[in-house]
N, C-alpha and C positions, 0 to 999 in steps of 0.2 A: 565188701560193697550190700550197702542194707537198703529195703523199700519204705521204711519208718512205718510196717505196718505190725502194731506189737503182737507178741505169741503169748505172754503170762507175765504175770505181774510178780518178781522175787520181793526178797525183803533182807537185809542186811544183818547178820547175825553178831559180827564183829569188825573191828577196823583196828590194825596194830601198825603204828610207825616201823619202818626200816629203813635206817639213813635217810633219804630225802624222798623216798617212797613210801606207800601206804601199802596194806596188804588186807585184804577185802573179804571175807568168808561170807559167801551168799549161799542163801537156802531159796531153792526155785523148784516147780512142777517139772521143769523139764529139766534139770540135773541128769536124770537118768538117760536122755539122749547128748548129753554133753561128752567128750573126750578134751584131753589136756592137749594144749595149744591150736584149740579151737577159738575163734572170735565169738563175743559176744556182744550188741548193742545193751548197755545199762543206761536207762536215761538220755541215750543217743549217743554216750560214749563208748567207742571201741574199746574192750579190753580183753585179754587173753586169758584162757581158763588155764592154769598153772596146777592146780591139784583138784581131787576130787574125792569128797567122803560121804556116803551114803547120799544123803539129799540134797546136801552142800558142796558148794565149790568154791575154790579159792582165785583169785585174780589181783593181778598188781598193779597200781597206777604211779605213773614217776611224776616228778617236780611239772615238768611240760605241762602233763594234762593237770594237776592239780591247780596249777595258775589260771587255766584257760576253762572251767567249768565250774559248777554248783558242788565238787566231790567234797570241798571242805565243810560244807554243813550235813554231808550224812553223818549217820550214828547209827547204831545197832536199834532195829524195828524201821527203818526208813525204807519205806514200797520203791521196788523200781521198775520201770517198765524195761521188758526184755523181747529182744530179737536176735535169733542166729542169723549167721550171714547167708545172702539169698542164692541158690542153685541156680546153676545157667540151666535157661528151659522154663524156670519159672515163672509165672504170670508177674509182672511187675505193678503190682494194685496201689501203692504208694508213688514216690518218685526215687532216682538215685539218692543216697544218702551212703556218707562215706564213714562217719560213725567219729569224724573228726571235728567235735564243737569248735566253734568260731569266738562264741563269747556267751556271756549269764546277760539273761535278759529277765528284767522284774517285773510282775503282774501287777498292773496299777488298776485295774477295774474286772469285777467279775461279776454277771448278771446271770440271774437264773431266769430264763425266758420259759415260754410255756413249749415244752418239749425239747428245749435245748440251752446250752449255756455258751454265754459270750464271755471269751478273756478278752484283756487289752493288755499287751505288753510293751516294756520300754528297750531300747536295745542300744549301744554305743552306736554315735551319729557316724563313725567312720566306715558303716556297715551300711550305710541307705540306698546305695547303690546298687545293693545284691536283693532287694527285697522289690516285688514289682505287684502292681493290683490285681488277684485272682493266682498270683504266681504261689509255686510251693516253698515251705519253710519247714524245717524240720524243730519240734520243742520238745523237750524230754524223750527225743527218739520217734517223736509221732508224728507221719506226715499230715500237715494241714494245709488248707488252702488261705492265704492271707487277704485282707481287704483294708480298705478305711487305712491306707499307708500314709506315713508322714515320715519325717528326716529321723526320727528314731522312736517310733512308733508303731505297732500293727496291731491289728485285730483278727481274731480267729473265732467261729464258732465249731462247739462241738456236741456230737449226736450223742444221745443216750449208749448206745452200745459203746463208744468211744469214753464216755466219760466214765460207764460204771465197769471197764475192763482196762482202765492206765489208772495210773496215779495223778489226772486229774481232776479227779473227785477230792482229793487231799489238797489241792492248788489253792490260796487264797490270795488279797490283796495284800503287797510287801515280800511276798514268797519269792524265792528267784528259781529259774529253770535255766537250761541249756539249751541255746539253740547253734541250729547249723544251718549256714543260706545256701542256697542252691549250687551245685557245682557247676552246673551250666553257667549261668550267671557269672561264676569268678573267672571262668575260661574266657568270655566275652570282654568283661571288664580288665582284665588282663592283656589281651589282644589288642585293645583300643589303647592303653596306657603304655603299652610299646610302639605303636605305633603299626603292628601286624597287619 
């Protein structure tokens, strides 16, 4: 479980196919604090550390993860928003984030405002019921508040601190990002669908 509050920016060093999976080596300023078997969110994707070597560590992504995320667009040099799993007793500054990406969203607008940045994203319409006005959404691992909601679009505003401490500074119109909808909304929708 994560909170959507990014700790650091890591960088992809290499990507190697391994059957239907891929192995990814990441260089990160928090590698020295990691251990094998630890969960780390990378652009909102929960991946397990399987090896550590100096300032770099390796994670493996399986076929299911590759199908539901933008991992296929990663390459050596890709910057990653990173967050370690939350600890019991910590403040929850963002919202409950599982690291289980629901879909890929596309940036359809980026505006530089006076002191902030506005981003508009398009997502698959089957998730329309899971995003609400002023509700929480996780984009590339960042907990944000959505507004101007449509059936397949949402808008977020990024403050300078978040812009400069995440890879939002590199997102441009046409880019794809990972999106995870609020888990509480998923449970409510499931109860409605099943008549619970």
